[in-house]
Structure formats: C-alpha cells, structure tokens
SEDO-617897 format. One record per atom (N, C-alpha, C): atom name; x, y negated, z; residue number from 1; residue in one letter. Coordinates in steps of 0.05 Angstrom, whole numbers, plus 5000, padded with zeros to 4 digits. Example, Ala and Ser with C-alpha at 12.3 -4.5 7.8 and 13.67 -1.06 7.14 Angstrom:
BEGIN
> keba/c1/c2/c3/tormi/vexlo
> N/5264/5114/5156/1/A
> CA/5246/5090/5156/1/A
> C/5264/5066/5156/1/A
> N/5257/5045/5142/2/S
> CA/5273/5021/5143/2/S
> C/5258/4999/5157/2/S
REM end
This chain:
BEGIN
> keba/c1/c2/c3/tormi/vexlo
> N/5199/5071/5216/1/X
> CA/5196/5062/5189/1/X
> C/5181/5035/5190/1/X
> N/5189/5016/5173/2/X
> CA/5176/4990/5172/2/X
> C/5157/4990/5148/2/X
> N/5132/4984/5154/3/X
> CA/5110/4986/5135/3/X
> C/5098/4958/5131/3/X
> N/5094/4951/5105/4/X
> CA/5083/4925/5098/4/X
> C/5055/4929/5085/4/X
> N/5035/4915/5096/5/X
> CA/5008/4916/5085/5/X
> C/5004/4892/5067/5/X
> N/4997/4897/5042/6/X
> CA/4993/4876/5022/6/X
> C/4969/4858/5032/6/X
> N/4969/4834/5021/7/X
> CA/4949/4814/5028/7/X
> C/4921/4823/5021/7/X
> N/4918/4841/5001/8/X
> CA/4892/4851/4992/8/X
> C/4880/4870/5012/8/X
> N/4895/4878/5032/9/X
> CA/4884/4896/5053/9/X
> C/4876/4880/5077/9/X
> N/4856/4890/5092/10/X
> CA/4848/4875/5116/10/X
> C/4869/4877/5138/10/X
> N/4874/4855/5151/11/X
> CA/4893/4855/5173/11/X
> C/4884/4874/5196/11/X
> N/4858/4877/5198/12/X
> CA/4846/4894/5219/12/X
> C/4851/4924/5215/12/X
> N/4864/4931/5193/13/X
> CA/4872/4959/5189/13/X
> C/4896/4966/5207/13/X
> N/4913/4947/5213/14/X
> CA/4937/4952/5228/14/X
> C/4934/4970/5253/14/X
> N/4915/4964/5271/15/X
> CA/4913/4981/5295/15/X
> C/4905/5010/5290/15/X
> N/4896/5016/5265/16/X
> CA/4887/5043/5258/16/X
> C/4910/5059/5246/16/X
> N/4933/5046/5242/17/X
> CA/4956/5060/5231/17/X
> C/4975/5069/5253/17/X
> N/4991/5088/5246/18/X
> CA/5008/5102/5266/18/X
> C/5025/5083/5283/18/X
> N/5025/5088/5308/19/X
> CA/5042/5072/5327/19/X
> C/5071/5081/5324/19/X
> N/5077/5102/5309/20/X
> CA/5104/5111/5305/20/X
> C/5119/5093/5285/20/X
> N/5105/5074/5272/21/X
> CA/5117/5057/5252/21/X
> C/5111/5028/5258/21/X
> N/5129/5011/5249/22/X
> CA/5126/4982/5252/22/X
> C/5109/4972/5229/22/X
> N/5086/4961/5234/23/X
> CA/5067/4953/5213/23/X
> C/5065/4922/5214/23/X
> N/5068/4910/5190/24/X
> CA/5063/4881/5188/24/X
> C/5045/4876/5164/24/X
> N/5031/4855/5165/25/X
> CA/5013/4846/5144/25/X
> C/5024/4821/5131/25/X
> N/5017/4817/5106/26/X
> CA/5027/4793/5091/26/X
> C/5022/4767/5106/26/X
> N/4999/4766/5120/27/X
> CA/4993/4741/5134/27/X
> C/5010/4738/5160/27/X
> N/5021/4760/5169/28/X
> CA/5039/4758/5192/28/X
> C/5064/4743/5185/28/X
> N/5071/4743/5160/29/X
> CA/5095/4730/5150/29/X
> C/5089/4705/5133/29/X
> N/5064/4698/5130/30/X
> CA/5056/4676/5113/30/X
> C/5066/4681/5084/30/X
> N/5064/4706/5075/31/X
> CA/5072/4713/5048/31/X
> C/5049/4717/5030/31/X
> N/5025/4710/5039/32/X
> CA/5001/4714/5024/32/X
> C/5000/4699/4997/32/X
> N/5015/4677/4995/33/X
> CA/5014/4661/4970/33/X
> C/5036/4668/4951/33/X
> N/5053/4687/4957/34/X
> CA/5076/4694/4939/34/X
> C/5066/4709/4914/34/X
> N/5079/4705/4892/35/X
> CA/5072/4720/4868/35/X
> C/5080/4750/4873/35/X
> N/5069/4768/4857/36/X
> CA/5074/4796/4862/36/X
> C/5104/4803/4861/36/X
> N/5118/4792/4841/37/X
> CA/5147/4798/4839/37/X
> C/5163/4788/4863/37/X
> N/5157/4763/4871/38/X
> CA/5171/4751/4893/38/X
> C/5164/4765/4919/38/X
> N/5139/4772/4922/39/X
> CA/5130/4787/4946/39/X
> C/5145/4813/4948/39/X
> N/5146/4828/4926/40/X
> CA/5160/4854/4927/40/X
> C/5189/4852/4933/40/X
> N/5202/4831/4923/41/X
> CA/5230/4826/4929/41/X
> C/5234/4821/4959/41/X
> N/5217/4805/4970/42/X
> CA/5218/4799/4999/42/X
> C/5214/4824/5015/42/X
> N/5193/4839/5008/43/X
> CA/5186/4863/5023/43/X
> C/5209/4883/5021/43/X
> N/5220/4887/4997/44/X
> CA/5242/4906/4993/44/X
> C/5265/4901/5011/44/X
> N/5270/4876/5017/45/X
> CA/5294/4869/5033/45/X
> C/5290/4875/5063/45/X
> N/5265/4879/5072/46/X
> CA/5260/4883/5100/46/X
> C/5244/4908/5108/46/X
> N/5231/4920/5088/47/X
> CA/5212/4942/5094/47/X
> C/5218/4967/5079/47/X
> N/5206/4989/5088/48/X
> CA/5210/5015/5075/48/X
> C/5187/5023/5057/48/X
> N/5163/5015/5066/49/X
> CA/5138/5024/5052/49/X
> C/5120/4999/5047/49/X
> N/5109/4998/5023/50/X
> CA/5090/4977/5015/50/X
> C/5063/4991/5010/50/X
> N/5043/4982/5024/51/X
> CA/5016/4993/5020/51/X
> C/4998/4972/5007/51/X
> N/4986/4980/4985/52/X
> CA/4969/4961/4970/52/X
> C/4944/4975/4961/52/X
> N/4926/4961/4948/53/X
> CA/4901/4971/4938/53/X
> C/4899/4968/4908/53/X
> N/4888/4989/4896/54/X
> CA/4879/4987/4868/54/X
> C/4850/4996/4868/54/X
> N/4832/4977/4863/55/X
> CA/4804/4983/4864/55/X
> C/4794/4996/4839/55/X
> N/4811/5012/4826/56/X
> CA/4803/5027/4802/56/X
> C/4796/5008/4779/56/X
> N/4807/4985/4778/57/X
> CA/4802/4967/4756/57/X
> C/4822/4971/4733/57/X
> N/4842/4986/4738/58/X
> CA/4863/4990/4718/58/X
> C/4864/5020/4711/58/X
> N/4872/5025/4687/59/X
> CA/4875/5053/4679/59/X
> C/4902/5063/4690/59/X
> N/4905/5089/4690/60/X
> CA/4930/5101/4700/60/X
> C/4954/5089/4685/60/X
> N/4952/5085/4659/61/X
> CA/4974/5075/4644/61/X
> C/4981/5047/4652/61/X
> N/4961/5030/4657/62/X
> CA/4967/5003/4667/62/X
> C/4980/5003/4694/62/X
> N/4971/5022/4711/63/X
> CA/4982/5024/4738/63/X
> C/5012/5031/4736/63/X
> N/5019/5049/4718/64/X
> CA/5046/5058/4715/64/X
> C/5064/5035/4705/64/X
> N/5052/5016/4691/65/X
> CA/5068/4993/4681/65/X
> C/5076/4973/4702/65/X
> N/5066/4977/4726/66/X
> CA/5072/4958/4748/66/X
> C/5102/4958/4755/66/X
> N/5116/4979/4748/67/X
> CA/5145/4979/4753/67/X
> C/5153/4985/4781/67/X
> N/5138/5001/4795/68/X
> CA/5145/5008/4823/68/X
> C/5174/5018/4825/68/X
> N/5183/5032/4804/69/X
> CA/5209/5045/4805/69/X
> C/5232/5024/4807/69/X
> N/5226/4999/4801/70/X
> CA/5247/4978/4802/70/X
> C/5255/4971/4831/70/X
> N/5239/4980/4850/71/X
> CA/5243/4971/4878/71/X
> C/5252/4994/4896/71/X
> N/5269/4987/4915/72/X
> CA/5278/5007/4935/72/X
> C/5257/5008/4957/72/X
> N/5234/5018/4950/73/X
> CA/5212/5020/4969/73/X
> C/5196/5045/4963/73/X
> N/5181/5054/4982/74/X
> CA/5161/5074/4977/74/X
> C/5134/5059/4975/74/X
> N/5116/5069/4959/75/X
> CA/5090/5055/4955/75/X
> C/5067/5074/4962/75/X
> N/5048/5064/4977/76/X
> CA/5023/5078/4980/76/X
> C/5002/5060/4967/76/X
> N/4989/5072/4947/77/X
> CA/4969/5057/4931/77/X
> C/4941/5069/4939/77/X
> N/4925/5052/4950/78/X
> CA/4898/5061/4957/78/X
> C/4879/5056/4934/78/X
> N/4866/5077/4925/79/X
> CA/4846/5074/4903/79/X
> C/4819/5077/4916/79/X
> N/4807/5054/4921/80/X
> CA/4782/5053/4935/80/X
> C/4763/5034/4921/80/X
> N/4737/5036/4927/81/X
> CA/4717/5019/4915/81/X
> C/4717/4991/4929/81/X
> N/4725/4990/4954/82/X
> CA/4725/4965/4968/82/X
> C/4751/4963/4985/82/X
> N/4762/4939/4986/83/X
> CA/4786/4935/5002/83/X
> C/4779/4924/5030/83/X
> N/4754/4923/5036/84/X
> CA/4745/4915/5063/84/X
> C/4752/4938/5082/84/X
> N/4753/4932/5108/85/X
> CA/4760/4953/5128/85/X
> C/4743/4978/5125/85/X
> N/4717/4975/5122/86/X
> CA/4700/4999/5120/86/X
> C/4706/5015/5095/86/X
> N/4718/5003/5074/87/X
> CA/4725/5018/5050/87/X
> C/4752/5033/5052/87/X
> N/4770/5023/5069/88/X
> CA/4796/5036/5072/88/X
> C/4799/5052/5097/88/X
> N/4784/5046/5118/89/X
> CA/4786/5060/5143/89/X
> C/4783/5090/5141/89/X
> N/4765/5100/5124/90/X
> CA/4762/5130/5122/90/X
> C/4788/5143/5113/90/X
> N/4807/5128/5103/91/X
> CA/4832/5140/5093/91/X
> C/4856/5135/5112/91/X
> N/4850/5125/5136/92/X
> CA/4872/5119/5155/92/X
> C/4888/5144/5162/92/X
> N/4874/5166/5166/93/X
> CA/4889/5191/5173/93/X
> C/4907/5200/5150/93/X
> N/4897/5197/5125/94/X
> CA/4914/5204/5102/94/X
> C/4938/5185/5100/94/X
> N/4933/5160/5105/95/X
> CA/4955/5140/5104/95/X
> C/4976/5148/5125/95/X
> N/4967/5154/5149/96/X
> CA/4986/5161/5171/96/X
> C/5002/5186/5164/96/X
> N/4988/5206/5153/97/X
> CA/5002/5231/5146/97/X
> C/5023/5225/5124/97/X
> N/5016/5208/5105/98/X
> CA/5034/5201/5083/98/X
> C/5058/5186/5094/98/X
> N/5053/5168/5113/99/X
> CA/5076/5153/5125/99/X
> C/5096/5171/5137/99/X
> N/5087/5194/5147/100/X
> CA/5106/5213/5160/100/X
> C/5123/5228/5140/100/X
> N/5116/5228/5115/101/X
> CA/5131/5244/5095/101/X
> C/5142/5229/5072/101/X
> N/5132/5205/5067/102/X
> CA/5140/5190/5043/102/X
> C/5169/5182/5043/102/X
> N/5182/5182/5020/103/X
> CA/5210/5175/5017/103/X
> C/5212/5151/4998/103/X
> N/5234/5136/5000/104/X
> CA/5239/5114/4983/104/X
> C/5238/5122/4954/104/X
> N/5225/5106/4937/105/X
> CA/5222/5112/4909/105/X
> C/5197/5127/4902/105/X
> N/5183/5137/4921/106/X
> CA/5159/5153/4916/106/X
> C/5134/5134/4915/106/X
> N/5114/5143/4899/107/X
> CA/5088/5129/4899/107/X
> C/5067/5150/4905/107/X
> N/5053/5146/4926/108/X
> CA/5031/5164/4934/108/X
> C/5005/5149/4931/108/X
> N/4985/5163/4919/109/X
> CA/4959/5152/4916/109/X
> C/4940/5165/4936/109/X
> N/4924/5149/4949/110/X
> CA/4905/5159/4969/110/X
> C/4879/5145/4963/110/X
> N/4856/5159/4965/111/X
> CA/4831/5146/4962/111/X
> C/4808/5164/4954/111/X
> N/4789/5151/4942/112/X
> CA/4764/5164/4933/112/X
> C/4771/5186/4913/112/X
> N/4762/5210/4917/113/X
> CA/4768/5232/4898/113/X
> C/4762/5226/4869/113/X
> N/4740/5212/4864/114/X
> CA/4732/5205/4837/114/X
> C/4752/5186/4824/114/X
> N/4765/5169/4840/115/X
> CA/4784/5150/4830/115/X
> C/4812/5161/4827/115/X
> N/4817/5184/4839/116/X
> CA/4843/5196/4838/116/X
> C/4845/5216/4815/116/X
> N/4823/5222/4802/117/X
> CA/4823/5241/4780/117/X
> C/4842/5231/4758/117/X
> N/4859/5249/4749/118/X
> CA/4877/5243/4727/118/X
> C/4904/5231/4737/118/X
> N/4907/5227/4762/119/X
> CA/4933/5216/4772/119/X
> C/4952/5238/4777/119/X
REM end
C-alpha cells in the first residue's frame, strides 16, 4: 500500500511506520506548497492512503465538510494536541494497525481519547 504523509506531519515519523507499506512525505515530492485540493488530486493519482492531522481546532461538522468522500483514497486523520513527532509518535502502533485494515473511501480517526469523543 502506498501511504502519503501530509506536510503538517513530521517527516521523522516515516521510520516509525510499517515497513510493509511504501511511505512518502509531502516534502519528498516537493508538494508542500500545493493547495489542499491540488494536493489531494496529486495524492489520489499515486497513493492509497492520506495521513493528516487535525489538532482539534475544528468541530466534527466542519471536519465532515472537508469532502473526503470525493477522493479515491483512504484517510487517517490524527486528532492530537501537537503535530510534532512527540505528539504523534504515541499513536504509531495505532496508525500501523489501521494501515493493515483500511480500505479506499474510509476515514479513520486516531488520537487523543478526549479529542475523539463524539466522532
């Protein structure tokens, strides 16, 4: 499975993710400056899973308005207080387990239990 890490995630997360999957970061492709829509179109054409962060700044309704269903991708959305490595690394095992089961069109939320309430 080909997995894309959004620019909002630390590149240093890559070695902590499953070796069973091909992992690339936005900076590996120089896609860090693309708008969200253009980025998702590029990712959709080459990858199976898009991993991004929501630092709990949006309500669940706003998150659902992002239109993930428009893309032929699976999404893993990390709901964490910090997108630095120390903020996302505790969830590496959950990310890896999700990568083993996620299917195209699905959105899986992983993160701080308090931030996942109501999802």
